[in-house]
N, C-alpha and C positions, 0 to 999 in steps of 0.2 A: 337453522340458517339465518344469517343477518344480512339485510340489504340496506345500503345507504346511498342516496343520490342517484337512484336508477329510475328513469321515467318519472311517474308521478309519486313514487315512493321516496319520502324524505329519509325515514329511518324506521325499519320494521324488523321484528324478530319472528321467525316462523318456527313453531314447535311441530315438527313433522314426526308423527309417531309411527310405529309399525302398523301394518294393516292398511286400511283405506282412508286417506285424507282427502276431503273435498274442499276446494277453494271457491268461494262464491262471493258475490257482491254486485252492485249496480254496474251497468255498462259504463266503461270509462274510469272505473275506480282504480284500475291497475292490476287486475287479476293476472293478466298476461305477463306482467313484470315478474311475477313469481317464477313463471316458466323461463323468462329471459334470464333471470338471475341464476337459475339452475344451469341453463345453457352456457352462460359465461363461466360459471364455476367449474364446468367440465370442458373448458377449452373452446367454447363457441367464439365466433368472430365478433370483435368489438367494433362498434360504430358510434359516430358522434350523436346519432339520434337517441341512443340509449341513456345518455347522461342527462340528469335532471336539469332543467333550465335554471340558471343561477348557480349551479354547483360546478366546481372545477374538475370533479372526478366522481366516479361511482365505485363503491367498494362492496364486494360480496364475500362473505366468510361462511364457511360451513364445517360441520363436524360429522365425520362419517365413521360408522362402525364396520370393521372389516375382519375377516378371519385372520388371526394372528400368524398363522403359518401358510397363508394363501399366496398366490402369485402377485396380487396387488400389493400386499405388505412387502414382499421381496423386491418388487420393482421400485416401490417408494423408497425403501432403504437404500437401494443402489443409486437412487437419485439424490441421496444425502438427507432425506427427510427423517425427522425424529418421530417415532411412533410410541404412543403411551398405551400401557396395558389397560384393558377395560373389563367389565364384568363378563362372565361367560354367557353364551347365548342360551336360548331355551333348551337346546339339545345338548348342552354341556360343552360345546365347542369353544375353545379359547378365542377371545376377540380382542381387537386392538382399536385404538382411537386415532384417527388421522385427521389433521386439520388442513383445510384447503382455503386459499384466499385468492381473489382476483381483483386487481385495481385497474380501472379503465380511466384514461385521462390523466390529469395532473400536469406537473411541469413538463414543458416541451411537447404537449399533446398536439395532435393534428398532422396528418399527412394527406396531401391531395386536397380536394375541395368537393363540395356537393353535399347533398343531404346524407348520404351514406358513406362519407369519407372515413377511412380507417383512422384510428387514434392510437396513441401510446397505450400500451397494455403491459401489466406486470403480473406474474403468477408466483404464488408461494405454496409450498407443500411441506407440511410438518416443520414450519419455521425456516425452510430453506428456499431461497429464490431459485426458480426452475423455469425452463422454457414452457410456454403455453402448451406446446405439443405434448409435454409430459402429462398434463391434466387431461388432454383429449385422449391420450393413450389409455390412461387408467379409467376414463369414463366409458370406454368400450366394454369394460368388464363390470362396471358399477351401475350404469343407468341406461335406460332406453327411453329416448324422447320421441313423443308422437304428437302431431298436431295436424292442422290443415295442410301444411307443406309436406308432412310425411305421407298424407293421403295422395298428394300429387306425385310423390316419388314412387309410390306403389304402382302408379300407372306406367312407369318406365319399364320396358322389357328387361333391361339389365338388372333392375331391382327385383323383378319377379324371378329371374333366373337365380340371383343371389339368395333370395328367400327360400327357393326350393332347395338349393345346395345346403343352406344353413339347416333346414329341417332334416335333410337326408343324413347329415352328420358324417361319420367316418366312411359310410358306404360310398359317398361321392368324394369327400375331401381327400382320401388316400389315393385313389386312382387319378384324381384331378391334379394332385401334387406331382405324381409321376409324369402325367401328361405335360404339365407346364415345364418341368425340367427338360423333357425331351423337346418340347416346342422351342424353348429358348436356345438349346443347342442346335436345333434345326435352323433357326434364324441365323445363327452365327455362321454355320457351314454354308447356308445358301447365299449369304452376303459375300463370303469369301469367294465362292464359286462365281458369283455374278461379277465380282471385281476382276477375277482372272479372265473371264470370257469377254467382258465388255471393254476392258482396258488393255487388251493385248498389244495394240499399236504403241501406246505410251510405254508399256513395260519393255517392249522390244527396243525402243529408242533409249531407254534408261540402261538396258543391258549393253548396247553398243557403246554408249558413253563410258560405262565402267570398264569395258574391255580395252578401249583406247587408253584410258588413264592407267590401267594396270600394266599395259604393254610399255608405256613410258617408264613406269616405276621399275619393271623388271629389267629394262634396258640399262638403267642407271644402277640398280641394286644398291641403294643407300644402306649405310650401317649407322646405328645409333651413335651419336657423339662425333661422327666423322667430320662434319662440316666445321666444327670449332677447331679441330686439330689441323685440318687443311688450311684454314684461314691463317692460323699462326705460322704454318710452314711457308705459305705464300708470301707473307710479310717478311719472313727471314730471308728467303731466297731473293726477293726483290731488292733487298738492301744489303746483300752479302758484302759488297766492296766497302761500304762505309762501316759496317760492323767489324769487318776484318781489320781495317785501319785503326779503329778505336781500340780494339783488343790488343793489337801489336804495340800501340803507343803505351797503353797501360802496362803491358808486360815488360817493355823496355824500362819504364820508370821504376818497376819493382826489381828487375834483375837485368843487369847489363849483359849484352851479348858480345861475341867476338867483334862484330861490326861497330859496337859502341864502347869499346874498351877505353877505360880512362874516365868514362862518364860516371858521375856519382849517382848510384842507384839507391833506392830506398832500403833494400835488403842489406846492402853493404854498410850504409850509414848506421842503421839500427844495430847491425852485428858489431860494428866498431864500438858503439856506445855500450852495448852489452858487455863486451870484453873489458872495456875500461873500468866499468863498475865491479866486475867480478874480481879484479886484481886488488881492489881496495876495500871491498865490502866486509872483509874479515876484520878490518881496522875499525869499522863503525857499523854496528848492527842496523842503524837506520837506513842504510843503503841496500840492505838485503831484499826487502820487498820491491824496491824500485828495479833492482837488477832482475828479479823474477818476472816483473811485468814486461821488461824489455826483451827477456828471453821468449816469453809467450808471444809478444808482438812479432819478433823475428820469425818464429815458426809459422804464424798466421800469414805473414807476407810471403813466406816460401811456398806455403800451400796454395795461396791465391795465385802466385805466379805459375805454379804447376797447372792449376785449373785453366788459366788463360792460355797456357801453351797447348793444352788439350783442345780447348775451343778453337784456337787458330788452326790446329791440325785438321779439325772436322769441318770447318766452314770454307766454302769456296763457291764461286759463281757457277750455277748450272742452269743455263737457259733452257735446256731441254726439259729438265725436271720442273722448272718454273712454269713452263707452258702446259705440261701435263696437269700440274696442281691447279692452275687457274681454270683450265677447262673443266676439271672435276668440280671445282667450286661453282662454276657457272651452271653446270648441269643440276647440281643439288639445289641451288637457289631458284632455278626454274621450276623444279618440283614444288618448292616451298610456295612460290607465287601461285601455283595452280591448285594445290591441294592442302595447303596449310601454312600458316605463318612460320612455323618452326619445323625442323626435320622430325622431331618426335611426333608432331601432329600428322605429318605426312605418313609416317609409319603406321599410326593408328587408323588413318583413313584407308590405307591399303588393306589392313586387316578387315575393316568393316566392309569395304567394297568387295573383297573376295567372298565374304559370307553372303552379301546381298546378291552378287552375280550368281553364286551357286543356287540361291533361292529362285532367281528369275529364270535361270537356265533349266530349273526343274519344274517349270510351269506345267508342262504336259503331264508329268508324273503326278503333280499335285492336283491337277484337274481330274485325273482318273481316280485318285484317292478320295478327293472331296465328293465326287459324284457317287462313289460307292457309299461313303458315309451318309450323304444326303438320302440316298435310297433306303439305307438301313434305318435311318431315323424316321423316315416316312412310314416304314413298316411298323416301327415301335409306336409312332403317333397313332396310327390306325388302330392298333390293338388297345392302347390306353383310351382313345376317344370312344371306341365301341363300348368299353367297360363303363366309362363315365356316363355315356348315353343310356345304357341299360339300367344303371343305378338310378338315374334321374327319372326314367319312366316308371320304375318300380316305386320310387318315393312319391312321384306325382299322384299315383292312385291313392296312396295312404293320406297324403297331404290334402287332396281334394275331399276325401271322405271325412277327415277330421274337421276341416273348415266348414263343410256342409253341416255337420253335426252341431258345431258352434252356432251357425246361422239359425238353425232350428231353435236353439235356446235364446236367440236374440230376436224373436218374433218374426222370423222369416222361415216359417215351417216348410214352405214349398220351394224355397230357393235351392239351387244346386250349383256347386262349384266344380269346374273341370280345369285341370292343368294340362295344357296342350304342349307336348314336347315334340318338336319336329326338327329333323336334321336339315341343316342349312343348305339352300340351293347354291349351285356353283356361281351364280351371278353375284352373290353377296360375298365378295372377296376383299372388301375394304378393310377387314379386320386383320389382314395379314400382310401389311406393307413390307417391302424388302424381300419377300419370297420370290423365287423364280416363277413367273406367271404360268409357264407351261406345266409346272408340277404343283401348283397351288390348289391341290385337291387331294383328298384321302380316299382310298378304296375301302369302304366299310360295308358290311352286310345290311341290306334294307330290313328294318325292324318288322315289316309286314310280310315280305316274301322271302327274306333270307338271301336274296340274290345280291351279289356285290355290285356297288355303284359308287361313283365319285361324288363326294360332297365337299363343300367349302369348309375351311377350318380357321380357327383363330386362337387367341391365348386362353379362352375358356372352353374350348372344345368345338363340337360340331352342331350344337343344339341351339335352337331358338325356343324360348319358354314364354308362354303366354297364359295369364290367368283369365279364365272365362266364367261368365255368370249367366245362369238361366233363372231369372227371379221368380218365375211361377210356372206351373205345369203347362206344357205346350209351347213355351217360349224357347226359341233357339238359344244355344250357347253363343254369347257375344263377348268380345273383350270387355273387361270391367269398365273401361273408359267409356264405352258405348252402351253397355247393358245395365249400368247401375246409376241410380239417382244419387244426390248428395247424401241423403240419409242412409241409403243402402251401402254406399261406398264407405261411410264411417263404420258401419257394422261389419262390413267385410274386413276392414283393417283391424278392428278390434278382435274379430274371430281369428284372423291370422296371428295376431300377437298372443292371444290365449293359447293357440296351438304351439307357438314358439316357446311359451313359458314352460311347457313340459319337455321340449326338445333341447333348448339351449337357454336356461334361465339366467336372468340377471337379477340382482337383489332389489332394484327399484325401477318402476315404470312410471313415466310422467305422460299424461294425456292432456293436451290443450284443446278443449272443446271438441273431443272426439265424438260427442253426441250431436254435433251440428246437423241440422236437418232432420232430427229424430224427435218424435213426440209420442204421447199416449202410451199404449202398451209396449211399444218398441222401446221407449225410454226406460220403462220399468225393467225390462229385460236387460238393457245395457247396464243399468245400475246393479242388477243381480249378478251379471257376469263379471263386472269389475270387482264386486265383493268376493266372488269365488276366486278370482285371480289373486286377491289380497290375502288369501289363506296361505299362500306360499311365497309372497313377495310384498314389498312395500309399494303401494299404489297411490299416486298423487294425481288428482283430476281437477282441472279448472272447468267449471260447468255452469251453465245457466239453467239447467233442468232440475227442479225439485225432486223428480222421480229418481234421478241419479244421486243427488246429494244425500237423500234420505238413507241410502245404503252405506254411507261412510261411517267409519268408526269414530272419526273426528272431523269436525267441520270448522274451517277457518273463514272468517269474514273479512274481506278487504273493504275498508270503509274510507270514503273520500271526504275530506274536510276542506273548507275554503274560508279564508278571511276576507274575501272580496278581491284579492289581488294574487294571492299565492294559494295553489292547490296542493295538498299533500294527501298521502294515503297511509293508513296504518292497518295492521293485521291483528285480529282478535280471535282467540279460541272461544267458541261458543259452548255454553252449558246447555242442558236440555231445554230449559225455558227459552233461551235465546235462539236455539235451533228451531223451535216451533214457530217463533216470530219470523225468523229469516225464511223458513220454508213457506210460511203463509204469504210473505211478500213475493217470493218467487212464483207462487201459485196464482195469486190474485192481484198483486201489486199493493196490497194493504196488509201491513204488519199485524194490525189488531183485528182483522176480520175473523169473526167467530167461525164462519164457514171455512175460511182458509186454514185456520188453526186446526179445525176438526179434520180437514183433509190431510193436513200435515201429520196429525196423530195417526191417521190411517196408514200413511206412507211409512212412518217410523215403525209402526207395529209390524208391517209386512217385512220391513228390512230387518227388524230384530228377530223375527221368526226365521228369516233366511240365514242370518249369522248363527243363530242357535242350532 
């Protein structure tokens, strides 16, 4: 991984090897920036405080080895990333190389104000620009980040329940998936039922309005295209006299009638011209086409006169028909004003209104049907919830035993962990908003007595899960927030993660000062446990404790340098001699202390024996 412009780090390359890598250095040297870089590389939130003072942006680039045929490779390819083939893993599995990059800041940076204002951020995967959420999604399968904030999250009941579910695996996830599907369907049905019962008055008023409108529609019985035809007919009937006079005049101009005998009409004149040319066209071929055009014109005039005669025969003033047409047009236009600008839209409204009215008039039947569906879903929920709850209780015993065993290895030999799984009391109903209050409970058998009782439920079932600790014999089990000191809480979190490593492994674990509050023998045991975890995963630890750093397969030193005005940090891989000096510094504050280096040799020997 390469980091540029992040915090106090100007430009540093981290060679993160398989196994256990410890990152050490003086306070303020920038060790935590290593964790921040990894967090950003896998989709973490970008903030203005993370950019190095004087730099316009921070750039983090990383190279990750992944299974060539795994889900990460598939999802990266779907996102458009290019993946390069890499050497096979130790077990012979084909591996691929995936490049990731995150740029924070740059041109156009800055949104909002304040110390932690969000900034412009860009992400790249295999050379392809992608949303930051893609990196975060892949990070779920690639890396587990743990630090002081992670310890605080472990105190949250929801996190503890999620931890137990994750440990239980398919035993909980499968019935929980069925439960959630039924729960979502139950919420939909309950919401529909609530709408029908609480909005009855409004729905009745809507039904009345629809009935009135449909009654008007049925009274008129409009037909598609009718309004346009009637408008044309109304205009013709209203102007019948003027239309008739114009047609008669045109007809008389074309063909003389008995009343206009002797008047020169167009047909007679054209016919006379036609006949005159016919008599002489044989003498001059040039007149033949002219005579033909005159003949064609004569017949067109004759046909036109016939059409006008037919029009005259069909048109007459009909006040009664005109009144009927105008009333029909008025009725249709009234419907258009009320239910649509055009008659086609009125017809569409009527179709929709009919369907909606049928729906509203069937409320009673729908209420009955939805009530039956809701009751059926409640029964299904109760069955799924009981199955999930039983699986959680079974997993809780194994989980508690496994974590207790790990705590023994972490110098807490008398500590005991219990996972308390309790069905939620009815008063705790805030997790199920939108459900009908009267039925916001599930009938499930009591795990102690087997008697059926009502319990509250939510999207994750009916259980409250709480991690409890008894740190020494005779001590009562208390929630870990109350029963664990800072050092104990760090070891509990590490024990939980080690247990998870066997149940749901990720390839890389990152711990930021997980050993805070730990010292002496407990620190040695933390280092030993991290080394054991590193047998099956890559482990990166930022630590102040030499007891922990000594167990690392590789140690990186973050060194701070200053020219009096600018401070920067670099990262160096330590060889054996340099490790002795760094461990001596961590032990005594003096790099060249003989006693410190002797103690460092002792720690390194113990760690070497553990690894061997």
